[in-house]
C-alpha positions in Angstrom: 8.4 17.3 -20.5 11.4 14.8 -19.5 11.4 13.2 -16.1 15.4 13.3 -16.0 16.7 12.6 -12.5 18.5 15.3 -10.8 21.1 14.6 -8.4 21.3 16.5 -5.3 24.7 15.5 -3.6 24.2 17.6 -0.9 21.3 15.9 0.4 23.2 12.2 0.1 25.0 10.4 2.9 28.8 10.0 2.1 28.5 6.3 2.1 25.6 5.6 -0.5 26.7 5.1 -4.1 24.9 7.9 -5.6 25.9 7.6 -9.2 24.5 3.8 -9.3 21.0 4.5 -7.7 20.7 7.5 -9.9 21.6 5.1 -13.0 19.0 2.6 -11.8 16.6 5.2 -11.2 17.1 6.8 -14.8 17.3 3.5 -16.3 14.0 2.5 -14.6 12.1 5.6 -15.4 13.0 5.7 -18.8 12.1 1.9 -19.4 8.7 2.1 -17.7 8.0 5.8 -18.6 7.6 6.9 -14.9 6.9 10.7 -14.6 7.8 10.8 -10.9 9.4 8.9 -8.5 10.2 8.3 -4.8 12.8 6.8 -2.6 13.5 6.4 1.1 16.1 4.2 2.7 17.1 3.8 6.6 19.3 1.9 8.1 18.4 1.1 11.5 16.4 3.7 13.4 17.9 6.5 11.8 16.0 9.1 9.8 15.2 7.5 6.5 17.5 9.5 3.3 14.7 10.7 0.9 14.9 11.1 -2.8 12.7 12.6 -5.6 12.9 12.4 -9.5 11.0 13.8 -12.2 7.6 15.7 -11.8 4.6 15.5 -10.0 2.5 16.9 -12.8 3.1 16.6 -16.5 1.0 19.6 -17.5 3.0 21.9 -15.0 6.5 20.3 -14.7 6.3 20.7 -11.0 9.3 18.6 -9.5 8.7 15.4 -7.4 9.6 16.2 -4.2 9.7 14.1 -1.0 7.5 16.8 0.1 4.5 15.2 -1.8 2.1 13.4 -0.4 1.4 9.8 -1.8 -1.1 7.0 -1.5 0.7 3.9 -0.9 -2.1 1.4 -1.4 -2.0 -2.0 0.2 1.0 -1.3 2.1 -1.8 -0.1 4.7 -2.4 -3.8 5.4 0.4 -4.7 7.4 -0.7 -1.4 9.9 -4.3 -2.4 9.9 -2.7 -6.3 10.7 -0.7 -4.8 13.7 -3.5 -2.6 14.8 -5.8 -5.8 15.0 -3.1 -7.7 16.6 -2.6 -5.2 19.6 -6.1 -6.0 20.2 -5.6 -9.7 20.3 -2.9 -8.9 22.9 -5.2 -7.0 24.7 -7.8 -9.9 24.6 -10.4 -8.1 22.8 -10.5 -10.2 19.7 -9.4 -13.5 18.7 -7.7 -14.0 15.4 -9.7 -17.7 15.5 -12.9 -16.7 16.3 -15.6 -16.1 13.9 -16.1 -12.8 12.3 -19.9 -13.1 13.2 -18.8 -12.6 17.0 -17.7 -9.5 16.3 -20.3 -8.2 13.3 -23.3 -10.2 14.0 -24.7 -12.9 11.6 -25.8 -10.3 8.6 -22.2 -9.1 7.8 -22.0 -11.8 4.8 -24.8 -11.6 3.1 -25.3 -14.8 1.0 -21.5 -15.7 1.1 -21.7 -19.5 1.7 -18.3 -19.6 4.3 -19.5 -16.4 6.0 -20.1 -18.0 9.3 -16.8 -19.7 9.7 -14.6 -16.8 8.8 -12.2 -15.5 10.9 -9.6 -13.0 11.4 -6.9 -15.3 10.6 -8.8 -15.9 7.0 -9.3 -12.3 6.4 -6.0 -11.2 7.1 -3.9 -14.5 5.6 -6.2 -14.3 2.6 -7.6 -17.7 2.7 -11.3 -16.5 2.9 -12.0 -17.2 -0.6 -12.8 -13.9 -1.7 -12.9 -12.1 -5.2 -10.3 -9.5 -5.2 -12.9 -6.6 -5.8 -10.3 -3.9 -6.8 -9.7 -6.2 -9.9 -13.2 -6.5 -10.8 -14.5 -4.5 -14.2 -17.9 -4.2 -11.9 -16.1 -2.2 -9.5 -14.7 0.1 -11.6 -18.0 0.3 -13.7 -19.8 1.1 -9.8 -16.7 3.9 -9.0 -16.7 5.8 -12.5 -20.7 6.8 -12.0 -19.9 8.2 -8.5 -16.3 9.5 -8.1 -17.6 12.2 -6.2 -19.1 10.0 -3.6 -17.0 8.2 -0.8 -17.8 4.5 -0.6 -18.3 2.9 2.9 -16.9 0.1 4.2 -20.5 -2.0 3.9 -20.8 -1.4 0.3 -17.2 -2.9 -0.3 -18.5 -5.8 1.7 -21.6 -6.6 0.0 -19.9 -6.2 -3.4 -17.4 -8.9 -2.4 -19.8 -11.2 -1.0 -22.1 -11.2 -3.6 -19.9 -13.5 -5.4 -19.4 -16.9 -4.3 -15.8 -18.2 -3.7 -13.1 -17.8 -6.2 -10.7 -20.2 -3.9 -10.9 -22.9 -1.9 -11.8 -21.5 1.7 -9.0 -21.9 4.1 -6.7 -23.9 1.9 -6.0 -21.9 -0.7 -4.8 -18.4 -0.8 -6.0 -15.5 -3.0 -5.2 -12.2 -2.2 -8.1 -10.0 -1.4 -8.3 -6.2 0.1 -11.7 -7.0 1.3 -10.0 -8.8 3.9 -8.4 -5.8 5.5 -11.4 -3.6 5.2 -13.6 -6.1 7.4 -10.9 -5.9 9.8 -11.2 -2.0 10.0 -14.8 -2.9 10.4 -14.4 -5.2 13.5 -11.8 -2.5 14.8 -14.6 -0.2 15.0 -17.1 -2.7 16.3 -15.0 -3.5 19.0 -13.4 -0.5 20.3 -16.6 1.8 19.5 -14.0 4.3 17.5 -13.1 5.2 14.0 -10.5 2.9 12.4 -8.3 5.8 11.8 -8.5 6.9 15.7 -7.2 3.1 16.8 -4.8 3.0 13.9 -3.5 6.4 14.9 -3.3 5.4 18.3 -2.1 2.1 18.1 0.5 2.2 15.2 1.2 5.7 13.9 1.4 8.0 16.9 3.7 5.5 18.9 5.5 5.5 15.9 6.1 9.3 15.9 4.5 9.3 11.9 2.9 12.8 12.0 2.9 12.9 8.1 0.8 9.7 7.8 -3.4 9.4 7.5 -5.9 7.1 6.5 -8.8 8.8 4.8 -11.8 9.8 4.9 -11.7 10.3 8.9 -8.4 12.3 8.3 -6.7 13.8 5.7 -3.1 15.4 4.8 -2.9 19.2 4.7 -2.5 19.0 1.2 -3.7 16.8 -1.9 -1.8 14.2 -3.2 0.3 14.6 -6.0 -0.8 14.3 -9.2 -0.9 10.6 -10.6 -1.4 8.7 -13.9 -3.3 5.8 -15.1 -1.9 3.6 -17.8 -2.5 0.4 -19.3 -5.9 -0.8 -18.6 -6.9 1.4 -16.5 -6.2 4.4 -18.7 -8.6 2.2 -20.9 -11.4 1.7 -18.3 -11.3 5.3 -17.3 -11.3 6.5 -21.0 -14.1 4.0 -21.5 -16.4 4.5 -18.7 -16.1 8.6 -17.8 -15.6 11.9 -20.1 -11.8 12.6 -19.3 -11.6 16.5 -18.2 -9.8 18.7 -20.4 -6.6 18.7 -20.3 -6.3 15.3 -18.3 -5.0 13.3 -21.2 -1.2 13.1 -21.9 1.4 11.2 -23.8 4.9 10.7 -21.8 7.3 8.7 -23.2 5.3 6.6 -25.6 2.9 5.9 -22.8 -0.9 7.1 -23.0 -1.9 8.4 -19.8 -4.8 9.8 -17.6 -4.2 12.3 -14.7 -6.2 10.8 -12.0 -6.2 14.2 -10.2 -8.4 15.9 -12.6 -11.4 13.9 -11.4 -13.3 14.0 -7.8 -11.0 12.2 -5.4 -14.3 11.0 -2.8 -14.3 7.5 -4.5 -10.8 7.1 -5.1 -9.8 8.2 -1.6 -12.1 5.9 0.0 -12.0 2.6 -2.3 -9.2 0.9 0.0 -9.7 2.0 3.5 -7.8 -0.1 5.9 -7.1 -2.5 3.1 -5.2 0.3 1.2 -6.1 3.6 1.8 -3.3 5.6 3.7 -1.7 8.7 2.3 1.6 9.5 3.4 5.3 11.3 2.7 7.4 8.9 1.6 9.7 9.7 4.2 7.4 8.2 6.6 7.5 4.9 5.2 10.4 3.1 6.1 10.0 4.2 9.8 6.7 3.0 9.3 7.6 -0.3 7.7 10.3 -1.3 10.1 8.2 0.1 13.5 5.6 -2.7 12.5 8.4 -5.0 13.4 10.7 -3.8 15.8 8.4 -1.0 17.7 7.1 -3.3 20.6 3.6 -2.3 19.3 2.5 -6.3 19.5 3.9 -9.0 21.7 6.5 -11.8 20.3 3.5 -14.0 19.9 1.3 -12.1 18.0 4.5 -11.0 15.4 5.2 -14.5 15.1 1.9 -15.3 14.0 1.7 -12.2 11.5 5.4 -13.1 10.1 4.6 -16.9 9.6 3.9 -18.1 6.4 0.8 -19.8 6.2 -1.2 -21.5 2.9 1.1 -19.2 0.9 4.6 -19.8 2.5 5.4 -16.4 0.8 2.6 -14.2 2.9 1.7 -14.2 6.7 -1.0 -12.4 8.1 -0.8 -8.9 5.9 3.0 -9.1 5.2 4.8 -11.0 2.4 7.8 -12.7 3.7 10.7 -13.6 1.4 14.2 -14.3 1.3 16.8 -12.2 -0.9 20.4 -13.1 -1.2 20.2 -15.4 1.9 18.8 -12.6 3.9 15.3 -12.6 5.3 12.8 -9.7 4.2 8.9 -8.4 4.9 7.5 -6.6 2.3 4.4 -5.7 0.9 3.1 -3.8 -2.3 0.4 -1.1 -2.9 -1.3 -0.2 -6.2 -4.2 2.5 -6.3 -5.0 4.7 -9.0 -2.5 5.7 -9.6 0.5 5.3 -7.4 2.5 1.9 -7.1 4.6 1.5 -3.9 7.0 -1.3 -2.7 8.0 -0.8 1.0 10.5 -3.8 2.2 12.3 -4.5 5.7 15.6 -6.5 6.2 14.9 -7.6 9.8 18.6 -9.0 9.9 20.2 -6.0 8.7 18.0 -3.5 9.8 17.4 -2.1 6.8 14.1 -0.3 5.3 13.6 0.6 1.4 10.5 2.4 -0.3 9.7 3.2 -3.7 6.4 5.2 -5.1 6.1 5.9 -8.7 3.2 8.0 -9.8 1.8 5.9 -12.6 -0.4 2.9 -12.3 0.3 0.1 -13.6 3.7 0.8 -14.3 5.5 -1.7 -16.9 7.8 -3.2 -15.9 6.2 -3.0 -12.2 8.5 -1.0 -9.4 9.9 -4.3 -8.0 12.2 -4.3 -10.9 13.5 -1.2 -9.8 13.5 -2.3 -6.3 15.4 -5.3 -7.0 18.1 -3.3 -8.8 18.5 -0.8 -6.0 19.0 -3.7 -3.2 22.6 -4.5 -4.3 23.8 -1.2 -4.5 22.2 0.1 -0.9 23.3 -3.0 0.4 27.4 -2.7 -1.0 27.3 0.9 -0.1 26.8 0.3 3.5 28.5 -3.0 3.8 25.6 -5.3 4.4 26.3 -7.9 1.5 27.1 -11.4 2.0 
């Protein structure tokens, strides 16, 4: 089936250049071989405009819609960061206190810097940890137990058995484990499940009724079908026995349907570092609300958005400049969705994109780069 974008003019705001958006999306989907793609854009606190193209399922050709739940991967990280910073504001935790103050002396196993690691290190990616999500050993572990959830303690043990892969405290090395450990701290300090605290501290105050953090809470429907390509295709097909009907060729790409497998391991492999499932329409509201929703103090917001060892990354959020405008952003990649979420504080503009392929080639950021000037020009936001 062909994933051809189909415009729905009645759903579009009159000021948005739909023809230009359609052209950019069609070009990207064709080049990258994307079966289904979602877009949401919002100006100010208004409800986002949502768009969908292509199919959610290559076998049935079911159209992709904004009503399909998707995984947003590491876009979860800034949500967890804000939950933690709200606890900082309440005096429950300290960014610069050792994690041992909350999890005891055994949490870090053989990791040599364990006694000195703080929440600031964890959420700023300066603990020196390996990125377990890219480790072949983690794929091997998961392939043998896809029907069994992985718990946070297992993720930490997997990560800390390695020595540092970057200089502790002085070198940035992205690692999802940091935000998983932050989730463990949330639970240890509050006595509540992390998904409950994140809902109470972030999701409910922002009115996000369609956003969930598994496994403690699940959306009312499974996520849309998604497809592993490239190295993930090779890994899954070599380590597992692909179910009948799970292999597809689309626009010259070999794809493996993620939804043909049990979801328990995949649904828990990111947790507070990458586990949120949501509707695309919630993402701009969520991402904007992290910075404007009054969830944390001005002091904590300044901590979050100040670049650290990596000037382009604060505490759980990317920091950049696009066409002279400050932008906060984060990407997410999880078998098998790719997400980009951005908020321009000076323009009060939010954009989110989700593709049901991982990894897309070229990356979804290429589409975002094409869409930003179109949206800005449409709404009179360009310099």
